[in-house]
C-alpha positions as CSV (number, residue, x, y, z in Angstrom):
1,M,-11.7,30.1,-5.3
2,S,-12.0,26.4,-6.0
3,A,-14.9,24.3,-4.7
4,R,-12.4,22.6,-2.3
5,D,-11.3,25.9,-0.9
6,E,-14.9,27.1,-0.4
7,I,-15.8,23.9,1.4
8,L,-12.8,24.2,3.8
9,R,-13.6,27.9,4.3
10,R,-17.1,27.0,5.4
11,I,-15.8,24.3,7.8
12,D,-13.4,26.7,9.3
13,R,-16.3,29.1,10.0
14,I,-18.1,26.4,12.0
15,V,-15.0,24.8,13.7
16,P,-12.3,27.5,14.1
17,A,-8.8,26.2,13.7
18,R,-6.8,25.8,17.0
19,P,-3.4,27.3,17.4
20,A,-0.6,25.0,16.3
21,A,0.9,25.0,19.8
22,E,-2.4,23.8,21.3
23,V,-2.7,21.0,18.7
24,A,0.9,19.9,19.4
25,R,0.3,19.9,23.1
26,S,-2.9,17.8,23.0
27,Y,-1.1,15.3,20.8
28,T,1.8,14.8,23.2
29,E,-0.7,14.4,26.1
30,I,-2.3,11.3,24.6
31,D,-2.0,8.4,27.0
32,R,0.3,5.8,25.4
33,S,0.6,3.3,28.2
34,Y,-1.0,0.6,26.0
35,L,1.0,-2.3,24.7
36,R,2.9,-1.0,21.7
37,Q,4.5,-4.2,20.4
38,H,3.2,-7.8,20.6
39,H,6.2,-9.4,19.0
40,G,10.0,-9.1,19.2
41,D,11.3,-11.9,17.0
42,G,10.2,-13.5,13.7
43,I,8.6,-10.3,12.4
44,L,9.2,-11.1,8.8
45,D,7.8,-14.6,9.1
46,L,4.8,-13.3,11.0
47,F,4.2,-10.6,8.3
48,A,4.3,-13.2,5.5
49,E,2.0,-15.5,7.4
50,R,-0.6,-12.8,8.1
51,V,-0.5,-11.4,4.6
52,A,-1.1,-14.9,3.2
53,H,-4.0,-15.4,5.6
54,Y,-5.8,-12.7,3.7
55,R,-5.5,-14.8,0.5
56,A,-2.6,-12.9,-0.9
57,T,0.5,-14.6,-2.3
58,V,3.7,-13.9,-0.5
59,R,7.2,-14.7,-1.8
60,T,10.5,-13.9,-0.1
61,V,13.3,-12.9,-2.5
62,T,16.8,-11.4,-2.4
63,A,17.8,-8.3,-4.2
64,A,19.3,-10.4,-7.0
65,E,16.2,-12.5,-7.3
66,L,13.7,-9.6,-7.3
67,P,13.9,-8.6,-11.0
68,G,13.3,-12.2,-12.1
69,A,10.4,-12.6,-9.6
70,V,8.7,-9.5,-10.9
71,A,9.2,-10.7,-14.5
72,E,7.8,-14.2,-13.6
73,A,4.7,-12.7,-11.9
74,L,3.9,-10.5,-14.9
75,A,4.5,-13.3,-17.4
76,S,1.9,-15.4,-15.7
77,R,-0.8,-12.9,-16.7
78,P,0.3,-11.0,-19.9
79,G,-0.9,-7.5,-20.4
80,L,-0.1,-3.9,-19.7
81,Y,1.1,-2.9,-16.2
82,G,1.1,0.5,-14.6
83,V,4.4,1.5,-13.1
84,P,4.9,4.6,-10.9
85,G,7.6,6.9,-12.3
86,G,9.7,6.6,-9.1
87,L,9.7,2.8,-9.0
88,P,13.4,1.6,-9.2
89,G,14.1,0.6,-12.8
90,A,16.2,-2.4,-11.6
91,W,13.1,-4.0,-10.1
92,V,11.5,-4.3,-13.6
93,A,14.6,-4.8,-15.6
94,E,13.8,-8.4,-16.6
95,A,10.2,-7.8,-17.3
96,E,8.8,-7.4,-20.8
97,Q,9.4,-3.7,-21.3
98,G,6.6,-3.4,-23.8
99,W,4.1,-4.3,-21.1
100,L,5.2,-1.5,-18.8
101,V,3.3,1.9,-18.8
102,R,5.1,4.5,-16.8
103,D,2.8,6.9,-14.9
104,P,-0.4,5.9,-16.7
105,A,-3.2,8.4,-17.0
106,V,-6.2,7.8,-14.8
107,A,-8.4,7.3,-17.8
108,D,-6.2,4.4,-18.9
109,L,-6.1,2.5,-15.6
110,D,-9.2,0.4,-16.3
111,G,-7.4,-1.1,-19.4
112,L,-4.4,-2.3,-17.4
113,A,-3.8,-5.9,-16.4
114,G,-2.3,-4.7,-13.1
115,A,0.0,-2.4,-11.3
116,I,3.5,-2.7,-9.7
117,T,4.3,-0.5,-6.7
118,A,6.5,-0.2,-3.7
119,C,5.0,0.6,-0.3
120,A,5.6,2.9,2.7
121,A,5.4,0.3,5.5
122,G,4.2,-3.2,6.4
123,I,2.6,-4.3,9.7
124,A,3.4,-7.8,10.9
125,E,0.7,-8.1,13.5
126,T,-2.2,-7.3,11.1
127,G,-0.7,-8.4,7.8
128,T,-1.3,-4.9,6.5
129,I,0.7,-3.0,3.8
130,V,0.6,0.8,3.9
131,L,0.9,3.0,0.8
132,D,1.4,6.7,1.2
133,H,1.5,7.2,-2.6
134,G,5.0,8.6,-2.9
135,P,6.9,8.5,-6.2
136,D,7.5,4.8,-6.1
137,Q,3.8,4.0,-5.4
138,G,1.9,6.4,-7.7
139,P,-1.6,7.9,-7.1
140,R,-4.2,6.0,-5.1
141,A,-6.2,5.2,-8.2
142,L,-3.2,3.1,-9.5
143,S,-3.5,0.8,-6.6
144,L,-7.3,0.5,-6.7
145,V,-8.5,0.3,-10.3
146,P,-6.4,-2.4,-12.0
147,D,-7.5,-6.0,-11.1
148,Y,-4.1,-7.1,-10.0
149,H,-1.5,-5.5,-7.7
150,L,2.1,-6.6,-7.2
151,I,3.7,-4.9,-4.2
152,V,7.3,-5.0,-3.2
153,V,7.9,-4.7,0.5
154,T,11.5,-4.4,1.8
155,A,12.4,-6.1,5.1
156,G,13.3,-2.8,6.7
157,Q,9.8,-1.5,6.1
158,V,8.1,-4.1,8.2
159,A,7.1,-3.0,11.7
160,A,6.0,-5.3,14.4
161,D,2.7,-3.6,15.2
162,V,0.5,-0.7,14.3
163,P,1.9,2.0,16.7
164,E,5.5,1.4,15.4
165,A,4.3,1.6,11.8
166,L,2.4,4.8,12.4
167,E,5.5,6.4,13.9
168,R,7.2,5.8,10.5
169,L,4.5,7.4,8.5
170,D,3.7,11.1,7.7
171,P,0.1,11.7,8.8
172,A,-0.1,14.6,6.3
173,R,0.2,12.2,3.4
174,P,-2.7,10.2,1.8
175,M,-2.5,6.6,3.0
176,T,-4.1,3.4,1.8
177,F,-4.0,0.4,4.1
178,V,-4.0,-2.9,2.2
179,S,-4.9,-6.2,4.0
180,G,-5.1,-8.7,1.3
181,P,-7.1,-8.4,-2.0
182,S,-10.2,-6.3,-1.9
183,A,-13.1,-8.3,-0.5
184,T,-16.5,-7.9,1.1
185,S,-19.0,-10.3,2.7
186,D,-21.7,-7.8,3.1
187,I,-24.0,-9.5,0.6
188,E,-25.6,-12.5,2.3
189,L,-22.3,-13.3,4.0
190,S,-20.8,-14.5,0.7
191,R,-17.2,-13.4,0.2
192,V,-16.8,-11.4,-3.0
193,E,-13.3,-10.3,-4.1
194,G,-12.4,-7.4,-6.3
195,V,-15.3,-5.1,-5.3
196,H,-13.4,-2.1,-4.0
197,G,-9.9,-2.7,-5.5
198,P,-7.7,-5.4,-6.9
199,R,-9.0,-9.0,-7.0
200,T,-5.5,-10.4,-6.8
201,L,-2.6,-9.3,-4.6
202,D,0.9,-10.6,-4.9
203,V,3.6,-9.5,-2.4
204,L,7.4,-9.8,-2.9
205,L,9.2,-9.5,0.4
206,L,12.7,-8.2,-0.3
207,H,15.0,-9.7,2.3
């Protein structure tokens, strides 16, 4: 038995698991009369505005422009970039191939200049990008350790608000919510970036 299994076994002894039917019933009984969508039009413009508010760089591109935009972003900061195995090859077709490291090992992440990933969803109201670490996003460490993160968000992935975005996500998957570059103001109210994740975040909004 692994340490994880032992910990979960001890938790189950303290808090017995409820029958699946009871869990499902309690979920459907949640009061959802709250406002579920604050915006109907201009979702993509709002998303770009809110993401930029968090000091991220946002650029809207077409499918034909995307490979060139990726190559341009990488050329501005030469180095090695981690690329998830499931990221579409066409997205990085114009980038310097010698700079791309497919599925880098965790031990090598600290030596990378950055990472390029897709995402699972975007939230216009909060300017948040959600990663569920599928094949085109890679493990959570890939999005947290390198100092630079380039995320491609497709227009169809952008939801107006949080409830709509959550309905598109699988709660069983590990999720990372990204609202701009990593930053904290805990120390004497001075903003410090890059403490818990990438110092620089670039977003390509694929329209």
